[in-house]
N, C-alpha and C positions, 0 to 999 in steps of 0.2 A: 440318604441325608450325609452328606461331606462333615466329617471329623476335623477338627479341629488341636490343628499342636499347637503347645504354649510354652512361651515362658520355663524355663521351671523353678526358677524367683517368683510367680507369678501364680503360683498354684496352691490352694492353700491346703492346710492337713489333711484332710476329709479327702482329699484331688490325692497327694502323692501316696497316703497308705493307703488308698487304691489302688493304686499303683507298684508297690511294695508287699501290696500282697497277691498281684496276680506274677509279677516277679516268683513270690517264692512259693506260687503252687507250683509252678514249671522247673525248677530248683527240686519241689521235692520229688518231681517223676525222675526224675535223672537221678535223684537220689535210692529211691526203686532200680529203674530201670535206668540206665547208664545209654544202651539202645534206642530209648524212646525219642521218637525224631519231635514230639514236640516238647522234650524235656528243654532245660535252659541249657547240661551242656552238646546237648547237640548241635543246636542253636548256634553256641558260640563255635562249635567246631565248623562252625559250616566258612566260618572265615577267621580258622586256625588252626586246619589241622588241613593237610593236604589230598589228605585221603577220600572228605568226604567234602570240600570244597575246592580247592580253599576262596580267599578272597580276591579280585581281580585289582591289578596293579601297575602304574606303569604305559596308560595306555586306554583306548576311550570307549571302554566300558567302567573303567571304575566307579565313577560317575553312578553308573548304572545298577552296576552290580549292587551296590552298597544299597543304594533306594531297594532294590529290592529284598534284600538279603532285611532291614526295616520294615518292609512292606510285610512281608508273612512271618516277623516276629512280632510286632502288632497285633494281625490276628489272632496268635495265640495267647495275647493276653489279653485282647476284646472275651475268648472265647474259654476261658480260667474258671470264670468264675461267674455265669453274671446271674442277677441281673445289675449285682453291685461292678461286675468289671466290664459290662457291656461296651460304655463308652471312655474306656481308658486308652490314651495314645501317648504316645513316647512322648516327651517333653523333651523342649532344644535345650541345649547351656549355652548361651550366647557370649562366648569367649572372645569377641571384639575388644570391650567393654567391660573391665576390670571391674572382680567385686567391690562393693564396701564395702564387706570384712571378709579376712581369709583371702586365698588364693581361689577358690575354687566355690555355687554352689550350693549355701548356708544344707540341700535335701542331703549331696552327699555322705555327712555329717552322720548321719540315723540311719538305727540298723536298717541294710537292706542293702543302701546302696553308697553304704563307710566300704571301702580298701582300704586297709591301715599302712601297707604298703606303697601305697603314691607317693611320689614329688612335693613335699609340702614347704619348698625353700622356695625363699621368691627369684621371679623368674618374672622376666620382659615375655607380653604377649607380643605374636610376631606381626612386624612392623607395617605388608604391602597386601592383607586380607583385603580388607574395605577398595584399595586402590584396584587389584584385579579385579574382580566383582564388577568394577562398575565401570575403568577402563579398558580394559582385553574385552574388543571384541570379537573376538578368532574363537570361535569355539572346540578348533583342535588344541589353539596355545592356549586355551584356558580349563581345559576338561577332559586333553589327552588326544594322542595320534593311531589309528589304526595300528592289528598289529604288526602285518603287513608293510608299515612305511616301512621307507629303506631309511633314512637317515632322523627319523623325530618319534621321541613313546610318551613320554613324560610333558602332562598337561601342572600349568602355574602355579593353582591353588597344590595339587599335589604334591610336586617337588618343593614347594618351599612350606604356604601354612604346614598343611594335612602334618607333614611328616616333623617339622617342628612341635606341636606340640607333642604328637606323639612322645616322640625322643627326650624332648627339653625336655619339658614345660608339666607332661602330669607325670612319664615318670610310670614307675611302679608294671603291671602288666602292661597295662598300655604299654609301652617301650619297644614291647617284643612280640612282631604282627603273631605268633606262636602261641601265644596269649592273649592276646588286647584286649579280647571280649568276655574273656573270664571277671572285667571289671565292668559294672553295670553303667559307670561314665562312657562307657561306649558308644552303646545305644542316643543318649543324649550329647555326645559333643557329636557322631555321624550326623544325625538329626539336623546340629546346625551345619552341617558340610551339605546337607539333600537342601535347606532352606539359603545359603548360599546356591546354591546351582537353579533350585526352581527362581529367584530373583536373577542370577543374569538371567536367566531363560525366556524370562519378564520383562526385560530394557532390552534383550534381542530377538526380541515378536516369534518364539520358540524356532528356532531355527533343527532343522534333520538331526538328525546324529548319521556319523557315517560311519557306522556299522548298523543298521537297524535288524538286519537277521541275525547280527549273531546272538548264536543262545548262549545263559547267563550258567555258568557250575553250578552243583549244586543244587540248581533249580529244574533241571529235566520232568521231573515228575509234577512240577504245576502247571496249572491252564497257563498259568503267564510267566515263561518263561526266555525270551527276547528280550533283546535291547528296547525293540519300539512299541514294549510293551509297557515299560517304565519312563514313559517321556514324558508326563505329567499327572502332578499329585490329586487332581480332584478327579484323575480317569480311577487312583486308585484307591478314591472312599478319605482324602484329607490335604488338607489345605494347612497357612501358619498363620498364625495370627499374628502380626506385628506388633511388639511395644512401642512405645513414642522416642526411644532409643533409635529401635532400627530404624522406625520411619525418617528419621531425622538424617540416621548417616547412609542410607539409599534415596536420600533426600539430593539429585545430581546431579546435572544435567549428561545427555550421555554421546560424549566422545563420536566427532565424525569418524569411518572407518574408509581409513586411507592406505591402501594397494604400496605391493611394494614390491624393486624387484631388482636381484641384486647385481650386484656392476664386478664388486672382485674378490675375494678370497684371501690370506692371506696371515703365515701361522707368526706366533708372536716368538719371540727367543728370549731360552730362560736367562737370568742373571749370576747363575750358577754352576755350578761345574758338575756336584756330585745329580746321582742319582734324587726324584722328586720325592722316596721316601725319607730320606739320607736330611736331605737337604730342611724337607720338616720336621724330623724330629728331634734336628739344634735349632734351627731358628722359630716352627713354627708358624712360620707364613715361606713363600714363596712370588720372589716378583720376575717380572719379563718387561722387555722393552714392547714398544707398539710402535706395527709398522702404520708407515701416510697411505692412506686413503687415498682416493681417485680425487676430486675438486671436488666432483659432481657430488659426492657425497651428500645427502639427506638424512643420514641415521646411519648410527654405525652401533654393532653388532660387536662385544666379546665373547663364543661360542666355546667351551667347553665340549670337544668332540670325543663319546667315550668315557664319560670315569662311572670308572667300575663302582656297582653297588655291591656295597661291602657284605656281607654272610655273619661276620663275629663282632660287629658293635658297630654307631650312628653316633655320625657325627658330621660336620658343618665349616662349610665355607663364606670366609665372608669376603665379599671382593671389593674392590676398592683402584681408582684411577689417579693417580697422584703423579707432578712433576718430579724429576729423580731428583730437585734438589730442595723436597719439601721429606722428611725421613720419614716413615710409615711408626704411627701412632696410636694404638692400637686403644692404648687408655686415654683418647683425649678426642672429648665429646668432639672438640670442632672439629677435628678430624674427620671424622665420623660420618660428620653431616654434610662435609664442602664434596669429599669426596671417595665417601660409600655411592659403590652402583647396585646394590642385594647382598642378596646368601642363596648358597645351597643346603635344607637342608637332606643328609641319607640318613634314613631308616634303611635298619639290618633290612637284608632278606631270610625269607623262609628257609632255615637252615634243610640244605640237601636230606636229613637225618632226621629225620620226625618220624616221630614211628605213628602207627597209624591211632594209637588211640583206644584201644580196644572197642569201637565202634560197630559192634556186629560186620556186613558185611556190605557194607555202604559204600562199596570203592566204586566211585561216579568215575572218578580220572585217577590217572596215576598222578605222581608226585609233578607238583607244577607254582614256579617258583616267581618274587618279580624277575622284572629284565634282567637282564646281567650288567648293561651298562646305561648310563642315560645319558641325555645330549641337554646343557644347559645355556641358555641363555644373558647374558649379561648387557644393558641400555646404556650404552659409557659415551653419545652422544652428546651427551651437557657440557662431558669433561673434554671434547674433539674443542664443542665453539667460544666453550672460555676458556682453552688454552692453547685453539689454535693447529701448532705443530704436535701433527699425537708421538713424534722418535722422539720429543723431550718428554715421553711418559710414560710413567709405570703403573702396570695391572699387577696391587698386590691379592697374592691371596693367602688366606689368616685361617689356621687349621684351626677350630677349636674341638674336642671330646664333645662328645656329648654324658650328662655325671652319671652317675650309680640312678638304680630304676627310684631309689628312697632319697636322689640330688645328690649324694655328698661325689666332692672329687672323685672324676674315675683316670686312676691308673690300667691304660693300655696299652701297652705297647707297642701290640706285634699287628694293633688295627692300623698301623700308619705303612703295613708296608699294604695293606691294601688297596693304599691311594694309588691312582693310578687310569692316566690320562693319555688316550692316544694322541691327542693335538688340541692348542688352542688356537683358538681364528680368529681375526679382526674383519668384520664380511659386512662389510660397504652393501647401501640401498638406495636409491633416486627412485623418488614417486614413479611408478608405473603410468 
């Protein structure tokens, strides 16, 4: 019988107690034998440790890999101490809706779910999660592009909300990909990522994966280990139970899928003479002039080409397109609303110097990391329509450091040296 994954705020005390009980059994196994593959430490290492996993990021395996990770972890929880744990499922944390009290669900203050080094400072939730799920109809744009794709990699769900939540909102061990799964909030956070994918699949009639035969590293000895094995949740013996809030959030019409073809692409020119890192260090923002697109343009995208994925820290760009005569004002909500065109969150990559972590001889793969760069797009069509002449407009990229893991403002003067962009283009499109 298919089991239900439920909102952690909807669980009663017995259900939360059973979940923590199962987690504690897996933790005890790791304390007795660190190399026990059924222990918590090894399971967390499948995400964190480049030598026994690691996680997939920056491609179309991202969602399937994390679905597999949760699936096999959930089976271990259910087998931990039956019959008590037989029906345990990973509860999801609905983080598109603010909590009524506190920053995180109350359950995460309980022993067994509490991690004291999280960022408890007030932080805004990502603004675009629901929009990405309900408005983006292209699978690769939503979930990522194949590894062999020549010009694209990350999907929108990962490069925005996922990365932002790890580095800016949750913090603590979740701020670092090499420790993220040590925090039990990881499982509920990613269960909601998985729910968002399942909802996107439902809305878009279950489109096929673009890499169905790809192996999911870390799971090669399991009966299911290919992308195609992790497409439908009910084939994995679970589904999500929506709350009224989620039913209402997802109760919007599906947009029409429109195909566009590229008309032209032209580089933006910087309004500064120093190197980019020096301009960002001094001004905490960089500005560029926009070229005028062809008259037939129906959609315009500002594309950051090969934006380096940092290894020494995490940061975010907020992007604005505004008239030259309108000064950039990051503190003005009106300016943000009128001229904001999006953001990109850069979550630090797995470090190349990660040690093996003492997990016996489970070296399924050598070190493997996030892509070294990403390609980012901001839709600026509305600004071009409103303001007419693109040559009168400025792109402003605001540089924002992620806080320290516990939420305090960070001082990381060397991180700005990692902010490298190959080119910034204005891409003009017309319906095909």
